[in-house]
C-alpha positions in Angstrom: 10.1 0.3 2.6 10.2 3.9 3.4 6.4 4.4 3.3 3.8 4.8 6.1 0.8 2.7 5.2 -2.4 3.6 7.2 -5.3 1.3 7.7 -8.4 3.2 8.8 -11.8 1.9 9.7 -14.5 2.0 12.4 -14.0 0.3 15.8 -14.5 -3.4 15.3 -13.7 -3.3 11.6 -10.7 -5.7 12.0 -7.8 -3.3 12.1 -6.2 -4.9 15.2 -6.9 -8.4 13.8 -5.1 -7.5 10.6 -2.1 -6.4 12.6 -2.2 -9.6 14.6 -2.1 -11.6 11.4 0.8 -9.5 10.0 2.7 -9.9 13.3 2.2 -13.7 13.3 0.1 -13.6 16.5 -2.9 -14.9 14.6 -3.1 -17.2 11.6 -4.6 -16.1 8.4 -7.4 -18.2 6.9 -6.6 -17.4 3.3 -5.0 -14.8 1.0 -1.5 -13.7 0.6 0.9 -11.4 2.4 3.3 -9.5 0.2 6.2 -7.5 1.3 7.7 -5.2 -1.4 5.7 -7.2 -4.0 7.2 -10.5 -2.8 4.8 -13.1 -1.4 5.8 -14.4 2.0 5.2 -18.1 2.4 6.2 -18.4 6.1 5.1 -16.2 9.0 6.3 -12.7 8.5 8.1 -12.6 11.8 10.4 -15.5 10.6 11.5 -13.4 7.7 11.7 -9.9 9.2 12.4 -8.2 12.5 9.0 -6.9 13.4 8.2 -4.2 16.0 4.5 -4.6 17.0 3.0 -2.1 19.3 -0.6 -3.0 20.2 -2.9 -0.5 22.0 -1.9 -2.1 25.3 1.7 -3.2 24.9 3.3 -5.8 27.1 5.8 -4.3 29.5 7.6 -6.0 32.4 7.9 -4.9 36.0 11.5 -3.5 35.4 13.0 -0.2 34.6 12.1 1.9 31.6 15.6 1.2 30.3 15.2 -2.6 30.6 11.8 -2.4 28.9 13.4 -0.6 25.9 16.6 -2.5 25.7 15.3 -5.9 26.9 18.5 -6.4 28.9 19.9 -5.5 32.3 23.5 -6.0 31.2 24.9 -2.4 30.8 27.7 -3.7 28.5 25.1 -4.8 26.0 23.3 -1.5 25.8 24.0 0.9 23.0 23.4 4.2 24.8 23.6 6.3 21.7 20.9 4.2 20.0 18.9 4.2 23.3 18.9 8.0 23.5 17.9 8.2 19.8 15.0 5.8 20.4 13.9 7.7 23.5 13.8 11.0 21.5 12.0 9.5 18.5 9.3 8.0 20.8 8.8 11.4 22.6 9.9 10.0 26.0 12.6 12.5 27.0 10.3 14.7 29.0 8.4 11.7 30.5 11.7 10.2 31.7 12.9 13.5 33.2 9.7 13.6 35.4 10.1 10.0 36.7 11.5 9.6 40.2 14.6 7.6 39.1 14.6 8.7 35.5 15.2 5.9 33.0 15.9 3.6 35.9 12.4 4.0 37.3 10.6 0.7 37.8 7.3 1.0 35.9 5.3 -1.3 38.2 3.2 -4.4 38.0 0.9 -4.0 34.9 2.7 -0.7 34.2 0.7 1.1 36.9 3.2 3.9 37.4 2.9 5.1 33.8 0.0 6.1 31.5 -1.3 4.1 28.5 0.3 6.6 26.1 3.6 6.4 27.9 3.5 2.6 27.8 2.9 2.7 24.0 5.8 5.1 23.6 8.1 2.8 25.6 7.1 0.0 23.3 7.7 2.2 20.2 11.2 3.1 21.6 11.8 -0.6 22.1 11.0 -1.4 18.4 13.1 1.5 17.2 16.0 0.5 19.5 15.8 -3.1 18.2 16.1 -1.9 14.6 12.8 -3.3 13.4 12.4 -3.7 9.7 8.6 -3.7 9.9 6.8 -1.4 12.4 3.2 -2.3 13.2 1.4 0.4 15.2 -2.1 -0.1 16.5 -3.7 3.4 17.2 -0.3 4.7 18.5 -1.6 8.2 19.2 -5.0 7.4 20.7 -3.8 8.4 24.2 -1.7 11.4 23.3 -2.3 15.2 23.4 -2.3 16.9 20.0 1.2 18.4 20.3 2.8 15.0 21.4 0.9 13.3 18.6 2.3 15.7 16.0 5.9 15.3 17.2 5.6 11.5 17.4 4.1 11.2 13.9 6.9 13.5 12.5 9.5 11.3 14.2 7.9 8.1 13.0 7.8 9.6 9.5 11.5 10.3 9.6 12.3 6.8 11.1 10.2 5.1 8.4 12.8 5.7 5.7 14.5 2.5 6.9 11.5 0.3 7.4 8.0 -0.6 6.4 5.5 1.1 8.7 1.8 0.2 9.0 -0.4 2.2 11.3 -4.1 1.7 12.2 -6.0 4.7 13.1 -9.4 6.4 13.0 -7.8 9.9 13.1 -8.1 11.6 9.7 -6.1 14.6 10.9 -3.0 12.4 10.6 -3.5 12.0 6.8 -0.5 14.2 6.0 1.9 11.7 7.6 0.7 8.7 5.6 1.8 7.7 2.1 -1.0 5.2 1.4 -4.3 4.8 3.1 -6.4 1.7 3.1 -10.0 1.5 4.3 -11.1 -1.6 6.1 -14.9 -2.0 6.0 -17.1 -5.1 6.0 -14.1 -7.4 6.0 -12.8 -5.9 2.8 -9.8 -3.6 2.4 -9.4 -1.1 -0.4 -7.1 1.8 -1.2 -8.6 5.1 -0.3 -9.0 7.4 -3.3 
C-alpha cells in the first residue's frame, strides 16, 4: 500500500496478461499472489476493490458522469468525490470542451472521445469508486507529455491510499515509481 509498482517489458512480454491475472479476468496456472506479504487464496477481486484500467477500457454509451459514477441516480452521486476524481484523472479541460460537459454522451464504442480520454474516464471511475488496488495498463500511452506528467503526479498522490501497479515501456516515468519489475521471457525480476 502506498507504493507504485511498475512492470516494464517489451510488447508481447506478458504485461497485460499479468494484469488480467491480478484482476481476476484470467486464471493463473501456478504460483502465488501476495498482497502486503499475505498470500491470497481466492481471486484478488473477491478480497479487494480493484480498479482495472486496460489499454482499451469498457465504457457505456451514456454520459461521462454515468461512466464515472456508474449510476444515473443523482441522489447517489457524491459530487465532491466526482470532482476530485475528474481532477485527478486530468479530465477537467476535456469535459469543458465537450458539447454538454459532463453530461455529454460518449457514443457507441466511445467514438466521441479519444483513446486517452477513455482511459482517463476509466481512471476517474476507479478513483471515484475508492479502489484499494489500481491496475493500469499503459495509462499514458495516448497522452501528450504535459498531460502524462500531471496524470502521473496525481496518481502518485492518490497512491498513498492504495496499491498501484502500472505497466509501461516508458522509462521517462521512472521517477514516479517506487519499485520496477522487468518482465522478460516469462520471468519477472526486480530492476536493479
